[in-house]
C-alpha positions as CSV (number, residue, x, y, z in Angstrom):
1,M,-41.2,21.2,13.4
2,L,-38.1,23.1,12.1
3,Q,-37.3,24.4,15.6
4,H,-37.6,20.8,16.9
5,D,-35.2,19.6,14.2
6,R,-32.7,22.3,15.1
7,Q,-32.9,21.3,18.8
8,L,-32.3,17.7,18.0
9,K,-29.3,18.6,15.8
10,A,-27.9,20.8,18.6
11,I,-28.3,18.0,21.2
12,A,-26.6,15.5,18.8
13,K,-23.7,17.9,18.2
14,S,-23.3,18.4,21.9
15,L,-23.3,14.6,22.6
16,E,-20.8,14.1,19.8
17,K,-18.4,16.7,21.2
18,T,-18.8,15.2,24.8
19,I,-18.1,11.7,23.6
20,S,-15.1,12.7,21.5
21,G,-13.7,14.6,24.5
22,E,-14.1,11.7,26.9
23,L,-12.4,9.3,24.4
24,K,-9.5,11.7,24.0
25,K,-9.2,11.9,27.8
26,M,-9.3,8.1,28.0
27,L,-6.5,7.9,25.4
28,R,-4.3,10.3,27.3
29,N,-4.9,9.0,30.8
30,E,-6.0,5.3,30.5
31,R,-4.1,3.9,27.6
32,E,-4.8,0.3,28.2
33,K,-8.5,0.9,28.6
34,Y,-8.5,2.9,25.4
35,E,-6.8,0.2,23.5
36,E,-9.4,-2.3,24.6
37,F,-12.1,0.2,23.5
38,W,-10.2,0.5,20.1
39,K,-10.2,-3.2,19.6
40,A,-13.9,-3.3,20.1
41,F,-15.0,-0.2,18.3
42,G,-12.0,1.0,16.2
43,L,-13.6,-0.2,13.0
44,Q,-16.6,2.0,13.6
45,L,-14.4,5.0,14.1
46,K,-12.6,4.4,10.9
47,F,-15.9,4.0,9.0
48,G,-16.8,7.3,10.6
49,V,-13.8,9.0,9.0
50,Y,-14.6,7.6,5.6
51,S,-18.4,8.0,5.6
52,D,-20.3,11.3,4.8
53,Y,-17.5,12.3,2.4
54,G,-15.1,12.8,5.3
55,M,-17.1,15.4,7.1
56,N,-16.1,14.0,10.5
57,K,-12.5,13.3,9.8
58,D,-11.1,16.2,11.8
59,K,-13.0,15.2,14.8
60,L,-11.9,11.5,14.7
61,Q,-8.3,11.6,13.3
62,D,-6.7,12.0,16.8
63,L,-8.6,8.9,18.0
64,L,-7.3,6.5,15.3
65,M,-4.8,3.8,16.0
66,F,-2.8,1.4,13.7
67,T,-0.4,-1.3,14.3
68,S,3.2,-0.1,13.8
69,S,6.1,-1.8,12.2
70,K,8.1,-0.9,15.4
71,E,7.4,-3.6,18.0
72,H,4.0,-4.3,16.5
73,K,2.3,-1.9,19.0
74,L,-0.8,0.2,18.4
75,V,0.1,3.9,17.8
76,T,-1.9,7.0,17.2
77,L,-1.1,9.3,14.2
78,D,0.2,11.9,16.6
79,E,2.7,9.4,18.1
80,Y,3.8,8.4,14.6
81,V,4.5,12.0,13.5
82,T,6.2,12.8,16.8
83,G,8.6,9.9,16.3
84,M,9.4,10.6,12.6
85,R,12.9,11.2,11.5
86,E,13.8,14.9,11.0
87,D,14.2,14.5,7.3
88,Q,11.2,12.2,6.8
89,K,8.6,13.7,4.4
90,Y,5.7,11.2,4.6
91,I,3.6,9.0,6.9
92,Y,4.3,5.5,5.4
93,Y,1.7,2.8,5.3
94,A,1.3,-0.7,3.9
95,S,-2.0,-2.6,3.3
96,G,-2.7,-6.3,3.6
97,E,-4.8,-9.1,5.1
98,S,-2.6,-9.4,8.2
99,V,0.5,-8.0,9.8
100,E,2.3,-11.2,8.9
101,R,1.4,-10.9,5.2
102,I,2.3,-7.2,5.1
103,E,5.8,-7.9,6.6
104,Q,6.5,-10.4,3.7
105,L,5.7,-7.8,1.0
106,P,8.8,-6.8,-1.0
107,Q,7.5,-3.2,-1.3
108,T,8.3,-2.6,2.4
109,E,12.0,-3.3,2.0
110,L,13.2,0.2,1.2
111,V,11.2,2.0,3.9
112,R,12.1,-0.6,6.6
113,D,15.8,-0.4,5.7
114,S,15.7,3.4,5.9
115,G,14.6,3.1,9.5
116,C,11.2,4.7,8.9
117,E,8.1,3.4,10.7
118,I,5.3,1.9,8.7
119,L,1.6,1.8,9.7
120,Y,0.0,-1.6,8.9
121,L,-3.5,-1.3,7.5
122,T,-5.3,-4.7,7.9
123,D,-9.0,-3.8,7.9
124,N,-10.9,-3.3,4.6
125,V,-11.8,0.2,5.5
126,D,-8.3,1.3,6.5
127,E,-7.0,2.5,3.1
128,F,-10.2,4.3,2.3
129,A,-10.0,6.1,5.7
130,I,-6.4,7.1,5.1
131,K,-7.1,8.4,1.6
132,T,-10.0,10.4,3.1
133,L,-7.6,12.0,5.6
134,M,-5.0,12.7,2.9
135,N,-2.6,14.2,5.5
136,Y,-2.0,14.6,9.3
137,R,-0.2,17.5,10.9
138,E,0.9,18.6,7.4
139,K,2.5,15.2,6.7
140,E,1.1,13.4,3.6
141,F,0.2,9.7,3.8
142,R,2.2,7.6,1.4
143,S,1.9,3.9,0.5
144,V,5.1,1.9,0.4
145,S,4.0,1.1,-3.2
146,A,4.0,4.7,-4.2
147,D,6.3,5.8,-7.1
148,D,8.2,8.4,-5.1
149,L,8.9,7.4,-1.5
150,G,11.1,10.4,-0.8
151,L,13.9,8.2,0.3
152,E,16.0,7.8,-2.8
153,T,19.1,10.0,-3.3
154,P,19.5,12.0,-6.6
155,E,22.5,9.8,-7.4
156,K,20.4,6.6,-7.0
157,K,17.7,8.1,-9.2
158,E,20.1,9.0,-11.9
159,E,21.7,5.5,-11.8
160,L,18.3,3.8,-12.1
161,K,17.3,6.2,-14.9
162,A,20.4,5.2,-16.9
163,K,19.7,1.5,-16.3
164,E,16.1,1.9,-17.5
165,E,17.3,3.7,-20.7
166,E,19.8,0.8,-21.4
167,S,17.0,-1.8,-20.8
168,A,14.2,0.1,-22.5
169,D,13.7,-2.4,-25.4
170,M,13.7,-5.4,-22.9
171,L,11.2,-3.7,-20.6
172,K,8.9,-2.9,-23.6
173,A,9.1,-6.5,-24.8
174,I,8.2,-7.8,-21.3
175,G,5.2,-5.5,-21.2
176,E,4.1,-6.6,-24.7
177,A,4.3,-10.2,-23.6
178,L,2.0,-9.6,-20.7
179,D,-0.6,-8.3,-23.2
180,G,-2.3,-5.5,-21.3
181,K,-2.1,-7.1,-17.8
182,V,0.2,-4.2,-16.7
183,S,0.3,-0.6,-17.7
184,K,4.1,-0.6,-17.7
185,V,7.2,-2.5,-16.7
186,V,9.9,-0.5,-14.8
187,L,13.1,-1.1,-12.9
188,S,12.5,-0.9,-9.2
189,Q,14.2,1.4,-6.7
190,R,12.4,-0.1,-3.7
191,L,13.3,-3.7,-4.0
192,K,16.4,-5.0,-2.2
193,S,16.4,-8.8,-2.0
194,H,13.2,-9.7,-4.0
195,P,13.4,-10.0,-7.9
196,V,9.9,-8.6,-8.6
197,C,6.8,-6.9,-7.2
198,L,3.5,-5.3,-8.3
199,T,2.7,-1.7,-7.6
200,T,-0.1,0.5,-9.1
201,E,-0.7,3.9,-10.8
202,G,-3.6,6.1,-9.8
203,E,-5.8,6.1,-6.8
204,I,-6.8,2.5,-6.7
205,S,-4.4,0.1,-5.0
206,L,-4.3,-3.7,-5.3
207,E,-5.9,-4.0,-1.8
208,M,-8.7,-1.6,-2.7
209,E,-9.3,-3.6,-5.8
210,K,-9.7,-6.7,-3.8
211,V,-12.1,-5.0,-1.3
212,I,-14.3,-3.4,-4.0
213,N,-14.4,-6.5,-6.2
214,A,-15.4,-8.7,-3.2
215,M,-18.6,-6.6,-2.8
216,P,-21.9,-8.0,-4.1
217,T,-22.1,-6.0,-7.2
218,D,-21.8,-6.6,-11.0
219,Q,-19.3,-3.7,-11.4
220,K,-15.7,-4.8,-11.1
221,I,-12.6,-2.5,-11.1
222,S,-9.0,-3.1,-11.9
223,A,-6.1,-1.2,-10.6
224,Q,-3.5,0.0,-13.1
225,R,-0.7,-2.5,-12.4
226,V,3.0,-1.8,-12.7
227,L,5.5,-4.7,-12.8
228,E,8.7,-3.7,-11.0
229,I,11.9,-5.6,-11.6
230,N,14.9,-5.5,-9.3
231,P,18.0,-4.4,-11.4
232,D,20.3,-5.6,-8.7
233,H,18.9,-9.2,-8.6
234,E,20.7,-12.0,-10.4
235,L,17.5,-12.7,-12.3
236,F,17.8,-9.3,-14.1
237,G,21.1,-10.4,-15.6
238,K,19.4,-13.6,-16.9
239,L,16.6,-11.5,-18.5
240,K,19.2,-9.2,-20.2
241,A,21.0,-12.3,-21.5
242,V,17.8,-13.7,-23.0
243,N,16.9,-10.4,-24.5
244,D,20.3,-9.9,-26.0
245,S,20.1,-13.3,-27.6
246,G,17.0,-12.3,-29.4
247,D,14.9,-15.1,-28.0
248,K,11.6,-13.2,-27.6
249,E,9.6,-16.3,-27.0
250,K,11.7,-17.2,-24.0
251,L,11.7,-13.7,-22.7
252,G,7.9,-13.8,-22.9
253,K,7.8,-16.9,-20.8
254,Y,10.0,-15.2,-18.2
255,A,7.6,-12.3,-18.3
256,K,4.6,-14.5,-17.6
257,L,6.4,-16.3,-14.8
258,L,7.5,-13.1,-13.1
259,Y,4.0,-11.6,-13.3
260,S,2.4,-14.7,-11.8
261,Q,5.0,-14.7,-9.0
262,A,4.2,-11.0,-8.3
263,L,0.5,-11.8,-8.1
264,L,1.1,-14.7,-5.7
265,I,3.2,-12.4,-3.4
266,E,0.2,-10.0,-3.3
267,G,-2.1,-12.9,-2.3
268,M,-3.9,-12.8,-5.7
269,S,-4.9,-15.7,-7.9
270,I,-3.2,-16.5,-11.2
271,D,-5.1,-17.1,-14.4
272,N,-3.5,-20.4,-15.3
273,P,-1.8,-22.4,-12.5
274,V,-0.9,-25.3,-14.9
275,E,0.9,-22.9,-17.3
276,F,2.7,-21.4,-14.3
277,S,3.9,-24.8,-13.1
278,N,5.0,-25.8,-16.5
279,L,7.0,-22.5,-17.0
280,I,8.8,-23.1,-13.7
281,C,9.9,-26.6,-14.8
282,E,10.9,-25.4,-18.3
283,L,12.9,-22.4,-17.1
284,M,14.7,-23.9,-14.1
């Protein structure tokens, strides 16, 4: 019986190696045919990376494809890394329900403006597979929502740090007004044109929170949310003016409005739509 089991495992391993080799050959020599295969079975390959604690990730990583921010074409991880800027540290990715939704996310602004390519993760399993891989060709994967994107100059970092120190009491007051909904409130170095966005601390992203909480289980999780405010947006000046006037109640209303706006941008529901509507009318 044990010998029979060993023989079956050897046959399975040989078949696995043969299939993997044939798929890589198809990817190299028949790109259109492989892309059709990917559209039909790519989800299963990504599940293969994530399942069994990542035991098969090294065998499957070269077969993976994701939609790229450049021309919206499917690219392999090898193609992404080959096309990276010389000074680029990370493989950037963004998660969302669709390419269209991802491109509207404020968090993508800094990476896009830097000229770096972004991988769009639109399937529920994508981010779990990427976190299982951790890196590819010694390049670490990094979400566009990560704290350090490796794109900010030391001067910009110092400038932002100084602004945060100046605004420390206001940021603290905004956080307190949100009553535990966010782990902290910070000034953003990634936002360009948008006033606000949500990011996360720790391993669980907002997209992963959505996926896990949609599963039929009683256990729910919550990502550690961070509210980021754009210090270069005109709204920041209004917040400072309200804070300087000592009107904590009004500042609290702005805090709730900004948080609700950030939730809606992420495609998440807000607790009290009526309150949100009333706040918009009151603060306009």
